[in-house]
N, C-alpha and C positions, 0 to 999 in steps of 0.2 A: 543464498537463502534470503528470503525476504521476511521481515517480521513487521506486522502492522498492528498498531494499537491506537486507541483513541483516548486522549487524556486532556483535561482542561487546565490542570494546575501543576503538572510535573514536566520536567525537561529530561529526556532520556540521556543517559551517560553510558554509551556502549563501550565495551572493552575493545581496545585497539587491536588485539590479536584475533578478534572474532569479526570485526566490521571494518571494511576498507573505506566506506563512505556512507553517509546517510543524509537525509534531508527531511525537515519537518514541513509537511504540506497539508493543505485542506483536503478533506475527503473528495470533494468534487474535482479538484485539480488532479488528484491521483487517478480517479476514475477516468478522466479525460485523457491523461497521458497513457495509461495502460490500454485504453480503448484504441488510441491512435497508433501506438507503437508497442504492442505486447511482446515483441521479440527483444525489446530492450530491458525487460524485467524477467525475474526468475519465473519459471513455469509455476512454482508454488504460489506466487503472488497472483498470477492470472487466475489460477484455480480458486484461490481464496476469494477473490472478488466475485467470481461467478457463484460462489456458495453463500455470500452474505445476504442476498436478497435485498430487502429494503431496510435492513437494520440500521443503516447509517443515513437514511433520509434521502437517498437518491437511487436511481436505477444503476445496478452494478454490473450488468452483463457486458462483457468485453469481447464476446465472440460473435 
């Protein structure tokens, strides 16, 4: 499962038993990565990005 949030002043501390790995990325970098390799991400993340519209200041369609 993918969880996406936007935060400017906090650093997430995921629970080890729930998250095997995570990376802090800029929204545009995430959009680019998901757009180029959607198979490498959870289907939920791909769907979320398609639903965001322009809320995050960039085109989010990855299909």
